[in-house]
SELO-217047 format. One record per atom (N, C-alpha, C, CB): residue number from 1; residue in one letter; atom name; x, y, z. Coordinates in steps of 0.001 Angstrom, whole numbers. Glycine has a CB too. Example, Ala and Ser with C-alpha at 12.3 -4.5 7.8 and 13.67 -1.06 7.14 Angstrom:
2
{1, A, N, {13190, -5690, 7800}};
{1, A, CA, {12300, -4500, 7800}};
{1, A, C, {13200, -3300, 7800}};
{1, A, CB, {11308, -4473, 9046}};
{2, S, N, {12850, -2250, 7080}};
{2, S, CA, {13670, -1060, 7140}};
{2, S, C, {12900, 30, 7870}};
{2, S, CB, {14084, -598, 5725}};
***
This chain:
43
{1, X, N, {136110, 55742, 88423}};
{1, X, CA, {134819, 55992, 89173}};
{1, X, C, {134324, 55527, 90132}};
{1, X, CB, {134010, 55881, 88658}};
{2, X, N, {134799, 54150, 90485}};
{2, X, CA, {134240, 53605, 91636}};
{2, X, C, {134969, 54269, 92898}};
{2, X, CB, {134374, 52037, 91592}};
{3, X, N, {136349, 54645, 92320}};
{3, X, CA, {137389, 55213, 93665}};
{3, X, C, {136771, 56469, 94292}};
{3, X, CB, {139092, 55721, 93124}};
{4, X, N, {136336, 57336, 93127}};
{4, X, CA, {135606, 58447, 93261}};
{4, X, C, {134650, 58616, 94521}};
{4, X, CB, {134905, 58524, 92109}};
{5, X, N, {133985, 57737, 94127}};
{5, X, CA, {132757, 57496, 94646}};
{5, X, C, {132861, 57058, 96322}};
{5, X, CB, {132105, 56366, 93706}};
{6, X, N, {133864, 56055, 96515}};
{6, X, CA, {134005, 55626, 97898}};
{6, X, C, {134654, 56898, 98725}};
{6, X, CB, {134966, 54241, 97970}};
{7, X, N, {135769, 57816, 97854}};
{7, X, CA, {136262, 58888, 98610}};
{7, X, C, {134771, 59915, 99132}};
{7, X, CB, {137473, 59748, 97530}};
{8, X, N, {133932, 60018, 98409}};
{8, X, CA, {132794, 60885, 98529}};
{8, X, C, {131967, 60437, 99796}};
{8, X, CB, {131923, 60835, 97196}};
{9, X, N, {132097, 59086, 99877}};
{9, X, CA, {131063, 58280, 100919}};
{9, X, C, {131756, 58273, 102245}};
{9, X, CB, {130720, 56607, 100465}};
{10, X, N, {133431, 58450, 101913}};
{10, X, CA, {133943, 58710, 103621}};
{10, X, C, {133740, 60160, 103920}};
{10, X, CB, {135741, 58365, 103967}};
{11, X, N, {134003, 61016, 102898}};
{11, X, CA, {133808, 62562, 103386}};
{11, X, C, {132332, 62495, 103973}};
{11, X, CB, {133946, 63830, 102007}};
{12, X, N, {131479, 61992, 103285}};
{12, X, CA, {130075, 62136, 103844}};
{12, X, C, {130040, 61390, 105119}};
{12, X, CB, {128947, 61590, 102860}};
{13, X, N, {130239, 60510, 105327}};
{13, X, CA, {130408, 59738, 106632}};
{13, X, C, {130981, 60787, 107764}};
{13, X, CB, {131499, 58408, 106402}};
{14, X, N, {132456, 60889, 107452}};
{14, X, CA, {133162, 62039, 108169}};
{14, X, C, {132225, 63077, 108830}};
{14, X, CB, {134061, 62796, 107165}};
{15, X, N, {131625, 63721, 107597}};
{15, X, CA, {130834, 64956, 107868}};
{15, X, C, {129631, 64681, 109007}};
{15, X, CB, {130171, 65469, 106413}};
{16, X, N, {128853, 63515, 108634}};
{16, X, CA, {127959, 62977, 109140}};
{16, X, C, {128416, 62720, 110927}};
{16, X, CB, {127690, 61745, 108183}};
{17, X, N, {129631, 62200, 111368}};
{17, X, CA, {130089, 61895, 112452}};
{17, X, C, {130114, 63329, 112869}};
{17, X, CB, {131315, 61043, 112455}};
{18, X, N, {130866, 63870, 112349}};
{18, X, CA, {131258, 65654, 113107}};
{18, X, C, {129807, 65961, 113483}};
{18, X, CB, {132009, 67229, 111757}};
{19, X, N, {129049, 66225, 112648}};
{19, X, CA, {127473, 66963, 113060}};
{19, X, C, {127110, 66221, 113869}};
{19, X, CB, {126247, 67126, 112019}};
{20, X, N, {127114, 64768, 114063}};
{20, X, CA, {126190, 63918, 115304}};
{20, X, C, {127085, 64264, 116606}};
{20, X, CB, {126076, 61899, 115048}};
{21, X, N, {128513, 64575, 116546}};
{21, X, CA, {129056, 64771, 117531}};
{21, X, C, {128715, 65980, 118033}};
{21, X, CB, {130187, 64583, 117398}};
{22, X, N, {128890, 67093, 117262}};
{22, X, CA, {128612, 68449, 117608}};
{22, X, C, {127051, 68607, 118052}};
{22, X, CB, {128979, 69377, 116357}};
{23, X, N, {126209, 68042, 117551}};
{23, X, CA, {125058, 67831, 117826}};
{23, X, C, {124979, 67343, 119608}};
{23, X, CB, {124587, 66791, 116700}};
{24, X, N, {125519, 66063, 119615}};
{24, X, CA, {125543, 65591, 120932}};
{24, X, C, {126223, 66613, 122103}};
{24, X, CB, {126297, 64264, 120846}};
{25, X, N, {127261, 67129, 121525}};
{25, X, CA, {128049, 67980, 122606}};
{25, X, C, {126977, 69210, 123152}};
{25, X, CB, {129582, 68725, 121829}};
{26, X, N, {126360, 69942, 121961}};
{26, X, CA, {125546, 70918, 122472}};
{26, X, C, {124510, 70514, 123257}};
{26, X, CB, {125077, 71626, 121557}};
{27, X, N, {123764, 69478, 123051}};
{27, X, CA, {122833, 69035, 123820}};
{27, X, C, {123415, 68959, 125292}};
{27, X, CB, {122336, 67765, 123269}};
{28, X, N, {124359, 68056, 125365}};
{28, X, CA, {125089, 67809, 126672}};
{28, X, C, {125304, 69539, 127453}};
{28, X, CB, {126817, 66901, 126225}};
{29, X, N, {125793, 70120, 126464}};
{29, X, CA, {126113, 71809, 127271}};
{29, X, C, {124652, 71867, 127791}};
{29, X, CB, {126601, 73521, 126001}};
{30, X, N, {123636, 72355, 126906}};
{30, X, CA, {122679, 72392, 127132}};
{30, X, C, {122000, 72150, 128674}};
{30, X, CB, {122438, 71773, 126278}};
{31, X, N, {121914, 71090, 128787}};
{31, X, CA, {121788, 70257, 129784}};
{31, X, C, {122392, 70564, 131108}};
{31, X, CB, {122210, 69171, 129363}};
{32, X, N, {123804, 70667, 131115}};
{32, X, CA, {124625, 71256, 131996}};
{32, X, C, {124278, 72692, 132454}};
{32, X, CB, {125859, 71212, 131444}};
{33, X, N, {123913, 73440, 131265}};
{33, X, CA, {123766, 75003, 131591}};
{33, X, C, {122203, 74830, 132514}};
{33, X, CB, {123654, 76204, 129838}};
{34, X, N, {121078, 74280, 131947}};
{34, X, CA, {119991, 74349, 132691}};
{34, X, C, {120303, 73651, 133914}};
{34, X, CB, {118854, 73856, 132023}};
{35, X, N, {121077, 72678, 134356}};
{35, X, CA, {121248, 72074, 135989}};
{35, X, C, {121783, 73457, 136568}};
{35, X, CB, {122576, 70531, 136278}};
{36, X, N, {122808, 74086, 136070}};
{36, X, CA, {123592, 75514, 136553}};
{36, X, C, {122578, 76434, 136796}};
{36, X, CB, {124643, 76224, 135430}};
{37, X, N, {121422, 76611, 136167}};
{37, X, CA, {120899, 77569, 136252}};
{37, X, C, {119634, 77190, 137584}};
{37, X, CB, {120523, 77976, 134759}};
{38, X, N, {119354, 75772, 137564}};
{38, X, CA, {118478, 75755, 138666}};
{38, X, C, {119200, 75702, 140102}};
{38, X, CB, {117570, 74577, 138481}};
{39, X, N, {120588, 75311, 139970}};
{39, X, CA, {121179, 75855, 141134}};
{39, X, C, {121310, 77091, 141587}};
{39, X, CB, {122139, 75562, 141165}};
{40, X, N, {121504, 77912, 140562}};
{40, X, CA, {121536, 79451, 140893}};
{40, X, C, {120474, 79854, 141521}};
{40, X, CB, {121643, 80325, 139782}};
{41, X, N, {119223, 79415, 140972}};
{41, X, CA, {117797, 79916, 141141}};
{41, X, C, {117822, 79614, 142749}};
{41, X, CB, {116473, 79025, 140123}};
{42, X, N, {118108, 78366, 143211}};
{42, X, CA, {117934, 77960, 144516}};
{42, X, C, {118530, 78803, 145412}};
{42, X, CB, {118365, 76730, 144718}};
{43, X, N, {120111, 78980, 145112}};
{43, X, CA, {120752, 79988, 146257}};
{43, X, C, {120145, 81295, 146237}};
{43, X, CB, {122329, 80251, 146073}};
***
């Protein structure tokens, strides 16, 4: 029982880390796209 609980916890934490990484990456992409848009508008 205890072992299964630990396995589930590690799966959950891996999932959370992946979600956080994806979120951060998307945020970073959006930021860069906005910078590129501003440069395009200036030209």
